N, C-alpha and C positions, 0 to 999 in steps of 0.2 A: 544426595541429589534426587530430586523428584522426577518421576517418569511422566508427569502431567503433560509435558509438551512433546514428548517423543512421538506420539501418535499423530501430531498435527502435520508432520512432514510427509504428506501423502504422495510425494513424487521424488524421484532420485535425479541427481544432476551429475554431469561429468563435464570435463573440459571440451568434449565434442558436441555437447548439446547447445541449443539456442540459449542465449543469455536473457535474463529478465531485468526490467526496470522495476526496482522495489520501492514501494511507497509504504511508509509506516505511519499509522495514525489510529485514532479512536473511531473515526468514521461515524460520528454521532452528531446530528443525523446525516445520512448521505444526502448530498445536494448537488446542484448544477456545477458549482465550483470544483468539487471533487471529480465529477465526470469530465469537465473540461481539462483538468490536470492530467488524468490518465489518457484521455483522447489524444493529447499532444504526442505521447509515445506510440499509441496504437496507430495513429495516422502516419507515423514514420515506419510502420511495419514491425514495430518492436512488440514484444510480449510484456505483460505487466503482472507483477506479483504484489497483491495487496496484503499487508501484514497488519492484523488487528491487534492492538496492544491490549493485553489482559488486565484491564483496570476494574476495580470494584465499582459497582453501580453507586451513584450518588446523584446530587442535584444536577451536576454538569454532565453526567454520564448515566442516563436513565436505563440503558440496556446492558445486559451481560454481553461478554464477547460472543457467546454462542448465538444470542439474539441478533447481534450485529452481523455475524456470519450468515444467518438466515436472511436478513434484510438485503445484504449485498448480493447474495446468491440470487435472490428474486430480481433485483435491478439489473444484474449483469449476466443472467442465465445464458443468453445467446452467445456472449463472448466466452463464457466458461466452456460451453459445449463445443465451440470452435477451437478451443485450446489456446486462446489468445490471452486469457486472464486466469490466474490462480489466486486463491485466497487461503491464508493460514492465520492461526492465532499464535501470537508470540508472547513471551513474558513481558510485563511492563519494563521499560528501560529508562535509565536515568543518564546513560552515557553511551554514545555510539563511537567506536574506534574503527577507522578504516585503514586498510593496508595502503602503503605509500602510493602505488600507481593509481588506485581509485581516488584517493584523497587529492592528488595532483590534478586528475581529470576534473573532479568536481570543482576545484578552485578555478580552473581555466574556464569552465562553463559559467561559474558565478560571475567572473569578471566580464563575460560577454553577454550576459542575459539579465533582464530585469525580472526579479522574482516577485511573484504575488503569493501571499498567503491564501489559504483556502477561504479565510474570512473575507479578504478583499474581493476574491472572485465571487463569493456568494453575494456580496453587496452589489457588485457590478452586474450580475446576472439576474437580478430581481426584475 
């Protein structure tokens, strides 16, 4: 097992701490739709954890995960300093499995909410 990702968990969590809304993505490029998405949680007083997928740069992904981290830190510096947003780099994922309670909650939200992809939000916010 590689130790590559062990250092990215720069904070500890316990059941007594505030929970985070986690958003996983490439974040390339950061745009108004991404900001709108996290603002929905921030405006409810929730904290946000942005997880940057560790993808190899290519035509669709021109930046390394570290460069994305630098860009996001620039755009969200005030929220990071306030402790409202945290950003980490995670391994690229092909499957996300949730524990039963969380999966049920997400299904309930899905049935009550119209979801927009960040692509749709970007087009609407032009």
